[in-house]
C-alpha positions in Angstrom: 81.2 53.0 -126.9 81.2 56.5 -128.4 80.5 59.1 -125.8 81.5 56.9 -122.9 83.7 58.4 -120.1 86.7 56.1 -119.5 87.4 56.1 -115.7 90.1 53.4 -115.6 92.3 51.7 -118.2 95.1 49.2 -117.5 98.7 49.7 -118.6 98.5 47.8 -121.9 95.1 49.2 -122.7 93.5 45.7 -122.9 90.9 46.4 -120.2 88.9 49.5 -119.2 86.1 50.7 -117.1 83.7 53.1 -118.8 80.7 55.1 -117.6 78.0 54.9 -120.3 74.3 55.3 -120.2 74.3 55.7 -116.4 76.2 52.4 -115.8 79.8 51.5 -115.1 80.9 48.8 -117.5 84.1 46.7 -117.4 85.3 46.0 -120.9 88.0 43.6 -122.2 89.2 45.1 -125.5 90.5 41.9 -127.2 87.1 40.2 -127.2 84.9 43.2 -126.4 83.4 41.3 -123.4 81.3 43.6 -121.2 80.4 43.2 -117.6 78.0 45.7 -116.1 79.3 46.8 -112.8 76.4 48.9 -111.6 74.9 52.4 -111.5 77.1 53.9 -108.8 80.8 53.8 -108.2 80.2 51.9 -104.9 78.2 49.3 -106.8 81.0 49.0 -109.3 83.6 48.5 -106.6 81.5 45.8 -105.0 81.0 44.0 -108.3 84.8 44.2 -109.0 85.4 42.4 -105.6 82.7 39.8 -106.5 84.4 39.0 -109.8 87.8 38.8 -108.2 89.3 41.9 -109.6 90.7 43.3 -106.3 93.6 44.8 -108.3 91.2 47.2 -110.1 89.1 47.8 -107.0 92.2 49.2 -105.2 92.9 51.6 -108.1 89.6 53.3 -108.4 
């Protein structure tokens, strides 16, 4: 995702959250799976809670 702003990355760099094209996107690097989290940071935090990623929610 050229031009994306990385806002979070885990310690082994296998997962990240990027802001790209006015959306927050959760990306797993190994399989390049993308989950759109929403247009605002608050939307992204809510989606992280919904998908069970409370660990990331607490960090951003």
